[in-house]
Structures are given as C-alpha cells and as structure tokens.
C-alpha positions in Angstrom: -0.2 0.2 -0.1 1.4 3.1 -1.1 0.7 5.6 1.9 1.5 9.0 0.3 -0.6 8.4 -3.0 -3.6 7.2 -0.7 -3.5 10.2 1.7 -3.1 12.4 -1.5 -6.3 11.2 -3.0 -7.9 11.8 0.5 -6.7 15.5 0.5 -7.8 15.9 -3.3 -11.4 14.4 -2.5 -12.0 17.2 0.3 -10.7 15.3 3.5 -14.0 13.8 4.1 -13.9 11.9 7.7 -15.4 8.7 5.8 -12.5 8.4 3.3 -10.1 9.0 6.5 -11.7 6.3 8.3 -11.7 3.5 5.6 -7.9 4.4 5.3 -7.1 4.2 8.8 -9.0 0.8 9.2 -7.2 -0.4 6.5 -3.8 0.6 7.7 -4.5 -1.0 11.2 -4.5 -4.3 9.3 -1.4 -3.9 7.4 0.8 -6.7 8.0 3.9 -4.6 7.4 3.3 -2.7 10.7 4.1 -5.9 12.7 6.6 -4.2 15.1 4.3 -3.0 18.0 6.4 0.0 19.0 6.6 1.2 15.3 3.1 0.4 14.6 1.8 2.5 17.4 3.9 5.5 16.2 3.1 5.1 12.8 -0.8 4.9 13.4 -0.6 7.8 15.9 1.3 10.0 13.4 -1.4 8.9 10.7 -4.4 9.7 13.1 -3.0 13.1 14.3 -2.6 14.1 10.4 -6.3 13.2 9.7 -7.4 15.1 12.6 -5.3 18.0 11.8 -6.7 18.2 8.0 -10.4 17.3 9.1 -12.6 20.5 9.7 -13.8 20.1 13.3 -16.5 22.7 12.7 -18.2 20.9 9.7 -18.0 17.4 11.4 -19.1 17.8 14.8 -22.3 15.7 14.2 -20.5 13.3 11.7 -20.4 9.9 12.9 -17.5 8.8 10.8 -15.4 11.5 12.5 -16.7 10.4 16.0 -15.4 6.9 15.0 -11.9 8.0 14.2 -11.7 9.9 17.6 -12.9 6.9 19.4 -10.5 4.5 17.6 -7.7 6.7 18.3 -8.4 6.8 21.9 -8.4 3.1 22.2 -5.2 3.2 20.4 -3.8 5.4 22.9 -5.2 3.1 25.6 -3.0 0.1 24.7 0.1 2.3 25.8 -0.8 5.4 27.9 -4.5 5.3 29.6 -3.7 8.7 31.1 -3.4 10.0 27.3 -6.4 7.9 26.4 -8.6 9.7 29.2 -7.4 13.1 28.1 -8.5 12.4 24.1 -11.7 11.0 25.2 -12.4 14.2 27.1 -11.3 16.2 23.9 -14.0 14.0 21.9 -16.6 14.5 24.4 -16.1 18.5 24.5 -16.5 18.6 20.7 -18.9 15.8 19.8 -21.5 16.5 22.4 -24.3 15.4 20.4 -23.3 11.8 19.6 -24.3 9.3 22.1 -21.6 6.8 21.1 -18.8 9.0 22.0 -20.0 9.4 25.7 -20.8 5.8 26.0 -17.3 4.7 24.9 -15.5 7.3 27.2 -17.9 5.8 30.2 -16.9 2.0 29.1 -13.1 3.1 29.2 -13.6 4.7 32.8 -15.4 1.5 33.9 -12.9 -0.9 32.6 -10.3 1.4 34.4 -12.2 0.4 37.7 -13.6 3.9 38.0 -17.3 3.2 38.4 -18.0 6.8 39.6 -16.4 8.5 36.8 -18.2 6.0 34.6 -21.8 7.0 35.9 -21.2 10.8 35.9 -20.1 10.6 32.2 -23.6 9.0 31.3 -25.3 11.3 33.4 -24.0 14.5 31.7 -24.4 12.8 28.4 -28.1 12.2 29.6 -28.4 15.8 30.5 -27.1 17.1 26.9 -29.5 15.1 25.2 -27.2 12.9 23.2 -28.6 10.9 20.2 -29.7 8.3 20.0 -31.1 8.7 23.7 -31.9 5.0 24.1 -28.1 4.2 23.8 -27.5 6.3 27.0 -30.6 4.8 28.8 -29.5 1.3 28.1 -25.6 2.0 29.1 -27.1 3.1 32.6 -29.4 0.5 33.0 -26.7 -2.1 32.2 -24.4 -0.1 34.5 -27.2 -0.4 37.4 -27.2 -4.3 36.5 -23.3 -4.3 37.4 -22.7 -5.4 33.8 -19.3 -4.9 32.5 -20.1 -4.0 29.0 -22.5 -1.1 28.7 -23.6 -1.9 25.0 -25.6 -5.0 24.3 -24.9 -5.1 20.7 -21.0 -5.9 20.9 -19.5 -9.3 20.4 -18.3 -10.0 23.6 -21.8 -9.3 25.4 -22.2 -8.7 29.0 -21.4 -10.6 31.9 -22.1 -10.1 35.6 -19.1 -9.7 37.8 -19.4 -12.9 39.8 -19.5 -15.1 36.5 -16.0 -16.4 35.5 -17.2 -16.9 31.9 -18.8 -20.3 32.4 -21.9 -21.1 30.5 -24.2 -18.2 29.9 -22.1 -14.9 29.8 -25.1 -12.8 30.6 -25.9 -14.6 33.8 -29.3 -15.1 32.5 -30.8 -18.5 32.0 -31.9 -18.8 28.2 -35.8 -18.9 27.7 -37.1 -22.1 26.3 -38.7 -21.2 23.0 -39.7 -22.4 19.6 -35.8 -22.6 18.8 -35.3 -24.9 21.7 -34.5 -28.4 20.5 -35.1 -31.7 22.3 -33.6 -35.0 21.2 -36.1 -37.4 21.2 -34.9 -41.1 20.7 -37.5 -43.4 19.1 -36.8 -47.1 20.2 -38.6 -49.4 17.3 -40.6 -52.2 18.8 -39.0 -55.8 18.3 -41.3 -58.1 16.3 -42.4 -61.1 18.2 -42.1 -63.2 14.9 -38.2 -62.4 15.2 -38.3 -64.1 18.9 -39.7 -67.5 17.6 -36.3 -69.1 16.7 -34.6 -68.0 20.0 -37.7 -69.2 22.2 -38.0 -72.7 20.3 -34.2 -73.0 21.1 -34.6 -72.9 24.5 -37.1 -75.9 24.6 -34.8 -78.9 23.8 -37.8 -81.2 24.8 -39.8 -80.5 21.7 -37.0 -82.1 19.8 -37.2 -85.4 22.0 -41.0 -85.4 21.4 -41.2 -85.2 17.6 -42.6 -88.3 15.9 -39.1 -89.2 14.2 -37.8 -89.8 17.6 -40.8 -92.1 19.2 -39.1 -95.2 17.6 -35.6 -94.6 18.7 -34.3 -95.5 22.2 -34.0 -92.3 24.4 -32.0 -92.0 27.2 -33.1 -92.4 30.9 -33.3 -88.5 31.2 -35.4 -88.0 28.3 -38.0 -90.9 29.4 -38.3 -89.0 32.6 -39.0 -85.6 30.5 -41.5 -87.4 28.4 -43.2 -89.1 31.7 -43.5 -85.8 33.2 -44.9 -84.1 30.2 -47.5 -86.9 29.7 -48.5 -86.5 33.3 -49.2 -83.0 32.7 -51.4 -83.5 29.6 -53.3 -86.2 31.0 -54.1 -84.7 34.5 -56.0 -82.0 32.6 -57.6 -84.5 30.0 -58.7 -87.0 32.8 -56.8 -89.8 31.4 -54.7 -92.3 33.4 -51.1 -91.7 33.9 -48.7 -94.0 32.0 -46.0 -96.1 33.9 -43.0 -94.4 34.1 -40.6 -96.5 31.9 -37.6 -98.4 33.2 -34.3 -99.0 32.0 -34.0 -100.7 28.5 -38.1 -100.0 27.8 -39.2 -98.1 24.9 -41.8 -95.4 26.2 -45.0 -95.6 24.4 -46.5 -91.7 23.5 -50.0 -91.6 23.8 -50.0 -88.3 22.4 -48.0 -85.5 20.7 -47.6 -82.3 22.6 -45.7 -79.4 20.9 -44.2 -77.6 24.0 -42.4 -74.8 21.9 -44.1 -71.4 21.9 -45.9 -70.4 18.8 -46.0 -66.6 17.5 -48.3 -66.1 14.6 -47.7 -69.4 12.9 -50.2 -70.2 10.1 -51.9 -73.8 9.9 -50.2 -76.7 11.0 -47.8 -77.4 13.8 
C-alpha cells in the first residue's frame, strides 16, 4: 500500500472523515506494521494528520469523525491510559450530540475500575440529550445491573461480575422458546415373529418328542421328561397316567404335545 498516494487522494477528495476512516482501518490491518512500537508510532502519526486536516466545525455531528476519535483513543489506551482519558475528554467536548462518544468514554472508565466516573459521564450525556437517547438509557441500565459491558450489541456481550465466563455470559437463563431443540430417541419395537427361533431353541424337549424320535431308544433322562409331560397333559384331560419307563424299555407316547411357543404360525404345527 502506497500511503503517500492514498493520503494524496483523500486530500484531493476534500478530506472527508469517511475516506479517512476507511484508510485508517485498512492501515491498522497492514501486515507490514508488525512491530508493536513502530506500529503504534506510525498509526498515531496518521491519526494526528487526519484530525489536523479534517474540519472540526463541519463534522461535529459526523459519525465517521466520531469513530475516528474513538479508535484513536482506544489506540492510545494500549500504551498510555492517561493519554487516552485526555483524548476522550477532547472528543466529548467537541462531539457532544453523539451518544456513542460518551458511552465509549464511560466504558473506558468502567474498564479502568472507575465506576463513579463512568456513571458521571453517562449522567452528563443524559443531560446533553445526546442521540440516540436510548443508547444512553441502555448504558445506564446495564451499569445499574453491574454488567461489565455498557452496550448490548457487542460481540463480547455482558457478564455479571460474579460470572467467570462459564456457561451463559449474561448470567441469565436462556428462555425455552420455539427454537429450543429437544432430542427424542425413538425405539423400534421388536417383532415377536423374530423371537420364535430363540424361544424354540430354549426348549430341547420338543426335539425329544417329535414323531421321528418315538421309535428310537431315548435315554433315561429323556424318559423322565416324557413321563412328566404326559402326566401334565393327562391330568388336564382326565386320562390315566402312563407307567414310567424303566431301563431298556421303550416309552409309549399316547399323544404328541408341542411345547414350543408359537407366534403367528399359520396352519399346522
């Protein structure tokens, strides 16, 4: 960026505060001004030159001129708070009708721990009827709420002094509104048809009582299971109980009983 050419163009265009503000904002982002000391000195020199060439009498109500003064005071704040305080006084004395200048000056005093001075600046701005008036009213309201930021539209919004930055920085619980999302997890019901193989696998007795096994020689344990099943069935049907088979005897199955649990089976066994 050729600073000489840029300044020459601004001068030829009539030294408008809007042009100076754009140029100064671009200059502050210039990567070539990396050294802290040289950057501070260079920027201060350009700010002083801009304020020298801008006609104060014609721009006392110009927001761009007010912003230049605010930015210059914030720049001074990084190296000399007392010098920044003096420049805020200069800005407040010459740009009385713009509320932003008074609010920024009050914010500076609040950041320095001077609460009484902060409130005094806001009250004076209220008496001057600086515009917009709601900006002064909001700043006073937030001051009374012991918030550390006097403007509600800043990125780093308000925080109570007792809040250390955890959770909601404003110290207030967020309202539950239409934009609040509640996550609901739906559980798909399990089909009973899918449980048939597992339930059937838990009843090995059904395999022992299938017709294909009636002519084979079951073990003594199988005989006891068969006898107990027959006893249960015949007790409900009023039939006599069969004799318990002994070793080496073939049991007689009077009726086939399927003890597996059926779910939705259509037709047959």
